[in-house]
C-alpha positions in Angstrom: 23.4 8.6 3.6 20.8 9.5 0.9 23.1 8.0 -1.7 23.1 4.6 0.1 19.4 4.6 0.3 18.8 5.6 -3.3 21.2 2.9 -4.5 19.1 0.3 -2.7 15.8 1.5 -4.3 16.6 1.1 -8.0 13.6 -1.1 -8.5 11.2 1.0 -6.4 7.8 1.7 -8.0 7.3 5.3 -6.8 10.4 7.5 -7.6 8.6 10.7 -6.3 8.6 9.2 -2.8 12.2 8.3 -3.1 13.0 11.9 -4.0 10.8 13.3 -1.2 12.5 11.2 1.4 16.1 11.3 0.0 17.4 13.6 2.8 15.3 12.3 5.7 16.7 10.4 8.6 16.4 6.6 8.9 14.2 7.2 12.0 11.8 9.4 10.1 11.5 6.8 7.3 11.0 4.0 9.9 8.2 6.0 11.6 6.5 6.5 8.2 7.0 2.8 7.2 5.5 1.6 10.5 2.5 3.8 9.9 2.2 2.6 6.3 2.3 -1.1 7.5 -0.5 -0.4 10.0 -2.6 1.4 7.4 -2.1 -1.4 4.9 -3.3 -3.9 7.5 -6.5 -1.8 8.0 -7.1 -1.4 4.3 -6.5 -5.2 3.7 -9.0 -6.0 6.5 -11.6 -3.6 5.0 -11.2 -5.1 1.5 -11.6 -8.6 2.9 -14.7 -7.7 4.8 -16.2 -6.1 1.8 -15.4 -9.2 -0.3 -17.3 -11.3 2.1 -20.4 -9.1 1.5 -20.3 -9.8 -2.2 -22.1 -12.9 -3.4 -20.4 -14.8 -6.2 -23.3 -14.3 -8.6 -23.1 -10.5 -8.1 -19.5 -10.5 -9.3 -20.5 -12.3 -12.5 -23.6 -10.3 -13.3 -23.6 -8.6 -16.7 -26.0 -5.9 -15.7 -25.6 -2.9 -13.4 -22.8 -3.6 -10.9 -23.8 -4.2 -7.4 -23.0 -1.4 -4.9 -21.3 -3.9 -2.5 -19.1 -5.2 -5.4 -18.1 -1.7 -6.4 -17.3 -0.9 -2.8 -15.1 -4.0 -2.7 -13.3 -3.1 -5.9 -12.8 0.5 -4.7 -11.3 -0.8 -1.4 -9.0 -3.2 -3.2 -7.7 -0.5 -5.5 -7.0 1.7 -2.5 -5.2 -1.1 -0.7 -3.0 -1.9 -3.7 -2.2 1.8 -4.3 -1.1 2.1 -0.7 0.9 -1.1 -1.0 3.0 0.5 -3.7 3.8 3.3 -1.3 4.6 0.8 1.5 6.8 -1.2 -0.9 8.7 2.0 -1.7 9.1 2.9 1.9 10.4 -0.6 2.7 12.9 -0.3 -0.1 14.1 3.0 1.1 14.4 1.8 4.6 16.1 -1.4 3.5 14.5 -3.6 6.1 11.1 -4.4 7.7 10.7 -2.6 11.0 9.0 -4.2 14.0 5.4 -3.1 14.3 
């Protein structure tokens, strides 16, 4: 079964995750994928809330970056990094599970 999964994931961004999960059952991967979807939703919500805290002029300021803006950027980077892992899991699983 690992051969089938790996053939589906040729365009996956994170090969180390593919290798780590190559011998795991579909059920294990589904559980991990559902957890990653839930985590992504929380991270997205957090980034959106932080974005609302940042005023437009603070994003354009040439001086010292505002702490709220830096928090928003940090949350967005974390959300996108986790999205790469989620995309990999979805590729390995080969479908989007019900959440």
